[in-house]
C-alpha positions in Angstrom: 22.3 21.2 26.1 22.0 18.8 29.0 24.0 15.7 29.7 22.5 12.4 28.7 23.3 8.8 29.5 23.5 5.9 27.0 20.3 5.5 25.0 18.8 8.8 26.1 17.4 11.1 23.4 19.2 14.5 23.2 17.4 17.7 23.8 15.7 19.0 20.6 13.0 21.6 20.1 10.4 18.8 20.0 11.6 17.1 23.2 11.7 20.5 25.0 8.1 21.0 23.9 7.1 17.6 25.2 8.8 18.2 28.5 7.5 21.6 29.2 4.2 22.3 27.6 2.1 21.3 30.5 3.7 23.9 32.7 3.1 26.9 30.5 6.9 26.8 30.0 8.4 29.7 28.0 11.3 27.5 26.9 8.9 24.9 25.5 6.9 27.6 23.7 10.1 29.1 22.2 11.1 25.7 21.0 7.7 25.2 19.4 7.9 28.6 17.8 11.3 27.6 16.4 9.8 24.6 14.6 6.9 26.6 13.4 9.2 29.2 11.9 10.9 26.4 9.9 7.8 24.6 8.8 5.0 27.0 8.4 4.8 26.5 4.7 2.9 23.2 4.7 0.4 24.8 7.1 -0.1 27.8 4.8 -0.5 25.6 1.7 -3.0 23.4 3.4 -5.1 26.3 4.6 -5.1 27.9 1.2 -5.9 24.7 -0.6 -8.7 23.7 1.8 -10.4 27.1 1.9 -9.5 28.3 -1.6 -8.6 31.7 -0.2 -6.1 34.4 -1.2 -2.7 35.0 0.3 -3.9 37.6 2.8 -6.7 35.4 4.1 -4.4 32.4 4.3 -1.8 34.4 6.1 -4.3 35.6 8.7 -5.6 32.1 9.3 -2.1 30.7 9.5 -1.3 33.2 12.2 -4.5 32.4 14.1 -3.7 28.7 13.9 -0.2 29.3 15.3 -1.4 31.5 18.1 -3.9 28.8 19.0 -1.2 26.2 18.9 1.2 28.3 21.0 -1.3 29.5 23.6 -4.3 27.2 23.4 -5.1 25.0 26.3 -5.2 21.6 24.6 -1.7 21.1 23.3 -0.7 18.9 26.3 -3.6 16.5 25.4 -2.4 16.3 21.8 1.2 15.6 22.9 0.0 12.6 25.0 -1.0 10.7 21.8 1.4 12.3 19.2 5.1 11.7 18.9 5.9 13.2 15.6 5.7 17.0 15.0 4.2 16.7 11.5 1.4 14.5 12.9 0.7 17.0 15.6 0.6 19.9 13.1 -1.6 18.0 10.7 -4.1 16.8 13.4 -4.4 20.2 15.0 -4.8 21.8 11.6 -7.6 19.5 10.6 -9.4 20.4 13.9 -8.8 24.1 13.2 -10.2 23.9 9.7 -13.2 21.9 10.8 -14.1 24.6 13.4 -15.3 28.1 12.6 -12.3 29.9 11.2 -11.9 33.3 12.9 -12.8 36.3 10.8 -10.5 38.7 12.7 -6.8 38.7 13.2 -5.7 37.2 16.6 -5.3 39.7 19.4 -1.7 38.4 20.0 1.1 37.5 17.7 2.7 34.2 17.2 6.2 35.6 16.3 6.3 33.2 13.3 7.5 34.9 10.1 4.9 33.9 7.5 6.0 35.0 4.1 3.6 33.8 1.3 5.4 35.9 -1.3 8.2 33.2 -1.3 5.8 30.4 -2.3 4.5 31.3 -5.7 7.3 29.4 -7.5 6.4 26.2 -5.6 2.6 26.2 -6.0 1.1 23.0 -7.4 4.2 21.0 -6.5 2.3 19.0 -4.0 -1.3 18.3 -2.9 -1.3 17.0 0.7 0.1 18.3 3.9 2.6 15.5 4.1 3.8 16.0 0.5 4.4 19.7 1.3 6.2 18.6 4.5 8.5 16.4 2.4 9.3 19.2 -0.1 10.1 21.7 2.7 12.3 19.2 4.6 14.3 18.4 1.5 14.4 22.1 0.5 15.9 23.0 3.9 18.4 20.2 3.6 19.5 21.3 0.1 19.8 25.0 1.3 22.1 23.9 4.1 24.1 21.7 1.8 24.5 24.6 -0.7 25.8 26.8 2.1 28.2 24.1 3.3 29.7 23.8 -0.2 29.9 27.5 -0.9 33.6 27.3 -1.3 33.4 24.4 -3.8 30.1 25.2 -5.6 31.0 22.9 -8.6 30.4 19.9 -6.4 27.0 21.1 -5.2 26.0 22.1 -8.7 26.9 18.6 -10.0 24.8 17.0 -7.3 21.9 19.3 -7.9 22.0 18.6 -11.7 22.3 14.8 -11.4 20.3 14.0 -8.2 17.9 16.9 -7.8 17.1 17.8 -11.4 17.6 14.3 -12.7 19.7 15.4 -15.7 21.4 12.6 -17.6 24.8 13.1 -19.3 27.9 11.2 -19.9 31.0 11.7 -17.7 32.8 13.8 -20.3 29.8 16.2 -20.6 29.6 16.5 -16.8 33.3 17.0 -16.4 33.3 19.8 -19.0 30.2 21.5 -17.6 31.2 21.5 -13.9 35.0 21.7 -14.3 35.5 18.4 -12.5 37.8 15.6 -13.7 35.9 12.5 -14.9 37.5 10.3 -12.2 36.3 12.7 -9.5 32.6 12.8 -10.5 31.5 9.5 -8.9 33.4 10.3 -5.6 31.9 13.8 -5.5 28.4 12.5 -5.9 28.9 9.9 -3.2 30.2 12.6 -0.9 27.2 14.9 -1.5 24.7 12.1 -1.2 26.1 11.2 2.2 26.1 14.8 3.3 22.5 15.2 2.1 21.4 12.2 4.0 23.1 13.5 7.2 21.4 16.9 6.8 17.9 15.3 6.4 18.6 13.0 9.4 19.6 16.1 11.4 16.3 17.7 10.5 14.3 14.7 11.4 15.9 14.6 14.8 14.5 18.0 15.5 10.9 16.9 15.3 10.6 13.5 16.8 10.9 12.9 20.5 11.3 9.1 20.3 14.5 7.9 18.8 12.8 4.7 17.6 10.8 6.8 15.1 13.9 8.4 13.4 14.6 5.5 11.0 11.0 5.1 10.1 10.5 8.8 9.5 13.6 8.8 7.2 12.2 5.8 5.3 8.9 7.7 4.9 10.6 10.8 3.6 12.5 8.6 1.0 9.2 7.1 -0.3 9.1 3.9 1.6 5.6 2.4 2.7 3.9 4.2 5.5 4.0 0.9 7.5 7.7 1.4 7.9 7.3 4.6 9.9 6.9 3.0 13.3 9.5 0.2 12.9 12.1 0.3 15.7 15.6 1.5 14.9 17.9 -1.5 14.5 
């Protein structure tokens, strides 16, 4: 990690991509591959939905798309007009689907672990690329939060039941179910909600290269109007 002065945006996978892609930079390519590894699922879903193809075909096309993104010659042009990673992926995917999709597997590998067998339980949860992106971003944040509270799972289980599953129950029922005193339920939920917001924020910082977009992107993820996305950070 490099040193930064006041107001400078820290190095993230996305900023490394933006800084090095024009020079065929291996570091930039590795950073891009890192983000693709985290967020290949919306791409896979969009390909399968758009082309109505089976898992094998969607996997092959997903791999071809990633190879093109990693090694194609037009990524620098896309970066010149795109500041958010999800926008870049969506725009390039639309171009890929509008062109003649390759029938053969690409001659080189992307190195991204595409695992469609993991997705069957989440099919039909979302329709658009951005909806899938939201689900995956929240899913990653919840997984990190669960790991963080592995030594006090009752707190995470309470948060998951109330805030994720939307279950409604009175304090006595919740206290009995999760083994938490009634007086500790509200503080525990506040703690987990703050931790979840921090985790989502950390995720967002990885795929924007302009700090002014972070607040808007968080608002978008939380269901605020799209017009809020490009508002400057206060």
